[in-house]
C-alpha positions as CSV (number, residue, x, y, z in Angstrom):
1,I,-46.4,59.7,-89.6
2,A,-45.7,57.6,-86.5
3,M,-48.5,55.1,-87.3
4,K,-47.3,54.7,-90.9
5,L,-44.0,53.6,-89.5
6,H,-45.5,51.5,-86.8
7,R,-47.2,49.2,-89.3
8,V,-43.8,48.0,-90.6
9,R,-42.1,47.5,-87.3
10,P,-41.5,44.0,-85.7
11,V,-44.5,42.2,-84.2
12,G,-45.0,43.2,-80.6
13,A,-43.3,46.6,-80.9
14,P,-45.1,49.1,-78.6
15,P,-47.5,51.6,-80.3
16,P,-45.8,55.0,-80.7
17,I,-46.7,57.7,-78.3
18,V,-45.3,61.0,-79.8
19,R,-45.1,64.1,-77.7
20,V,-44.0,67.5,-79.1
21,I,-41.9,69.7,-76.8
22,D,-42.0,73.5,-77.3
23,D,-38.2,74.0,-77.5
24,K,-36.2,75.8,-80.1
25,T,-33.3,73.3,-80.1
26,P,-33.4,70.7,-82.9
27,N,-33.6,67.6,-80.9
28,A,-35.6,64.3,-80.6
29,F,-35.2,61.4,-78.2
30,T,-37.0,58.3,-76.9
31,T,-37.3,57.0,-73.3
32,G,-38.5,53.5,-74.5
33,G,-41.9,51.9,-74.2
34,G,-43.0,53.6,-77.4
35,Y,-42.5,57.2,-76.2
36,V,-40.8,59.5,-78.7
37,Y,-40.3,63.2,-78.0
38,I,-39.8,65.8,-80.8
39,H,-38.7,69.4,-80.2
40,T,-40.5,72.1,-82.2
41,G,-37.0,73.3,-83.2
42,L,-36.4,70.0,-85.1
43,I,-39.8,70.2,-86.8
44,R,-39.0,73.7,-88.0
45,I,-35.8,72.6,-89.8
46,M,-37.1,69.5,-91.5
47,R,-38.1,70.3,-95.0
48,N,-40.7,67.6,-95.7
49,E,-42.6,64.7,-94.2
50,A,-40.0,62.1,-95.3
51,E,-37.3,63.9,-93.3
52,L,-39.4,64.0,-90.1
53,A,-40.3,60.3,-90.7
54,M,-36.6,59.5,-90.8
55,V,-36.1,61.1,-87.4
56,L,-39.1,59.3,-85.9
57,G,-38.1,56.0,-87.5
58,H,-34.6,56.4,-86.0
59,E,-36.0,56.9,-82.5
60,M,-38.4,54.0,-82.8
61,A,-35.5,51.8,-84.0
62,H,-33.6,52.6,-80.7
63,G,-36.5,51.0,-78.8
64,D,-36.9,48.1,-81.2
65,L,-33.1,47.3,-80.9
66,N,-33.2,47.4,-77.1
67,H,-30.7,50.3,-77.1
68,I,-32.4,51.9,-74.0
69,R,-31.8,48.8,-71.9
70,E,-28.2,48.3,-73.3
71,R,-27.2,51.9,-72.6
72,G,-28.6,51.6,-69.0
73,R,-26.4,48.6,-68.4
74,A,-23.4,50.2,-70.0
75,A,-23.8,53.4,-68.0
76,A,-24.0,51.4,-64.7
77,T,-20.8,49.5,-65.7
78,T,-19.0,52.7,-66.7
79,S,-19.8,54.3,-63.3
80,V,-18.5,51.3,-61.4
81,L,-15.3,51.0,-63.5
82,G,-14.7,54.7,-63.1
83,Q,-14.8,54.5,-59.4
84,L,-12.5,51.4,-59.4
85,A,-10.1,53.2,-61.7
86,G,-10.0,56.2,-59.4
87,V,-9.2,54.0,-56.4
88,V,-6.4,52.1,-58.2
89,I,-4.8,55.1,-59.7
90,G,-5.0,57.1,-56.5
91,Q,-3.2,54.3,-54.6
92,T,-0.5,53.9,-57.3
93,I,0.2,57.6,-58.1
94,G,-1.0,59.3,-54.9
95,G,-2.7,62.6,-54.5
96,G,-1.9,66.0,-55.9
97,L,-2.1,67.3,-59.4
98,G,-0.5,64.1,-60.9
99,G,-3.2,61.9,-59.3
100,A,-6.0,64.2,-60.4
101,A,-4.7,64.3,-64.0
102,A,-4.5,60.5,-64.1
103,N,-8.0,60.2,-62.7
104,T,-9.3,62.5,-65.4
105,A,-7.5,60.6,-68.1
106,A,-8.9,57.3,-66.8
107,G,-12.4,58.8,-66.8
108,L,-12.0,60.1,-70.4
109,A,-10.8,56.7,-71.5
110,L,-13.8,55.0,-70.0
111,Q,-16.1,57.6,-71.5
112,A,-14.6,57.1,-74.9
113,G,-15.3,53.4,-74.7
114,F,-18.9,54.0,-73.7
115,T,-19.5,56.7,-76.4
116,S,-18.0,54.5,-79.1
117,F,-20.7,51.9,-78.2
118,S,-23.3,54.7,-78.5
119,R,-22.1,55.6,-81.9
120,D,-22.6,52.0,-83.0
121,Q,-26.1,52.2,-81.7
122,E,-26.8,55.4,-83.5
123,R,-25.6,53.9,-86.8
124,G,-27.8,50.8,-86.2
125,A,-30.8,53.0,-85.5
126,D,-30.1,55.0,-88.7
127,E,-30.1,51.9,-90.8
128,I,-33.3,50.4,-89.3
129,G,-35.0,53.8,-89.3
130,L,-34.2,54.1,-93.0
131,R,-35.7,50.6,-93.6
132,Y,-38.9,51.6,-91.8
133,I,-39.5,54.7,-93.9
134,A,-38.7,52.9,-97.1
135,R,-41.2,50.1,-96.3
136,S,-43.8,52.8,-95.3
137,G,-43.8,54.3,-98.8
138,Y,-41.5,57.3,-98.2
139,D,-38.8,58.3,-100.5
140,D,-35.8,57.1,-98.4
141,R,-33.3,59.2,-100.4
142,A,-35.3,62.3,-99.4
143,G,-35.6,61.0,-95.8
144,A,-31.9,60.5,-95.5
145,Q,-31.5,64.3,-96.1
146,A,-32.8,64.9,-92.6
147,F,-29.2,64.8,-91.3
148,G,-28.3,67.3,-94.0
149,S,-30.9,69.6,-92.6
150,L,-29.5,69.1,-89.1
151,Q,-26.0,69.8,-90.3
152,R,-27.1,73.0,-92.0
153,A,-28.9,74.1,-88.8
154,S,-25.8,73.6,-86.8
155,G,-23.8,75.7,-89.2
156,G,-21.3,72.9,-89.6
157,R,-20.2,73.0,-86.0
158,R,-18.8,69.8,-84.7
159,G,-19.5,70.4,-81.0
160,G,-16.3,68.6,-79.8
161,P,-13.9,65.8,-80.8
162,S,-15.7,63.0,-82.7
163,W,-14.3,60.3,-80.4
164,L,-16.1,61.9,-77.4
165,S,-19.4,62.5,-79.3
166,T,-22.4,60.4,-78.5
167,H,-23.7,60.9,-82.0
168,P,-21.8,60.6,-85.3
169,L,-21.4,63.8,-87.1
170,S,-24.3,64.8,-89.3
171,G,-22.1,64.8,-92.4
172,E,-20.9,61.2,-91.7
173,R,-24.5,60.0,-91.1
174,L,-25.8,61.7,-94.3
175,A,-23.1,60.1,-96.4
176,T,-23.8,56.6,-94.9
177,L,-27.5,56.9,-95.2
178,S,-27.3,58.3,-98.8
179,A,-25.3,55.2,-99.8
180,L,-27.7,52.9,-98.1
181,S,-30.7,54.6,-99.7
182,E,-29.3,53.8,-103.2
183,R,-29.5,50.1,-102.4
184,T,-33.0,50.3,-100.7
185,Q,-36.3,49.9,-102.6
186,G,-38.2,52.7,-101.0
187,G,-41.4,54.5,-102.0
188,S,-41.8,57.9,-103.7
189,F,-43.7,60.0,-101.2
190,I,-41.8,63.0,-99.9
191,G,-44.7,65.2,-98.6
192,R,-43.2,68.7,-99.0
193,D,-46.5,70.6,-99.5
194,V,-48.5,68.7,-96.9
195,Y,-45.7,69.2,-94.4
196,Q,-45.7,72.9,-95.0
197,R,-49.4,73.0,-94.6
198,R,-49.9,70.7,-91.6
199,A,-46.8,71.1,-89.6
200,L,-44.8,74.3,-90.3
201,S,-47.9,76.5,-90.6
202,R,-48.9,75.6,-87.0
203,L,-45.5,76.7,-85.6
204,R,-45.5,80.2,-87.2
């Protein structure tokens, strides 16, 4: 699956190196340099090859869009700003509970700014990942349903206020990707039977 997607990526993109982690949580991530990690828990809840391809394409897109480097710079800046905010507020308000509460509020405000940037990155990776699977011959409308599978697996739990979430809610992502897939000329391959045979059967 990864090599199918790699053929339609920009020239010079590092070849994918996919590692499967034996973990029940439905998760996937990239550390850059072509490395993509997929939990067995995520493989289990995907219903076909197109859905798993969407997740892989999304993680590859993070690397191709230089999101790893950008997030590293943003994290470093956030850390410095947080320290400066604590110093300034501490000098202005003083110690005690009032100062501690103000420090916490400042930290949350900085975190909100950083995670808002992350949400933009996630949406960008979704769009490029969808483009990858469409160009690879997958049915992108079926692939977009990967986030529906994730939403069902979570039982609809939001996991916290959306403004502090590093990922858009699955329902939001599904709606956005479904709309995009209607305008994208993708392929027709879904790969339900082959996915059951090659992937899911090995995890049982």
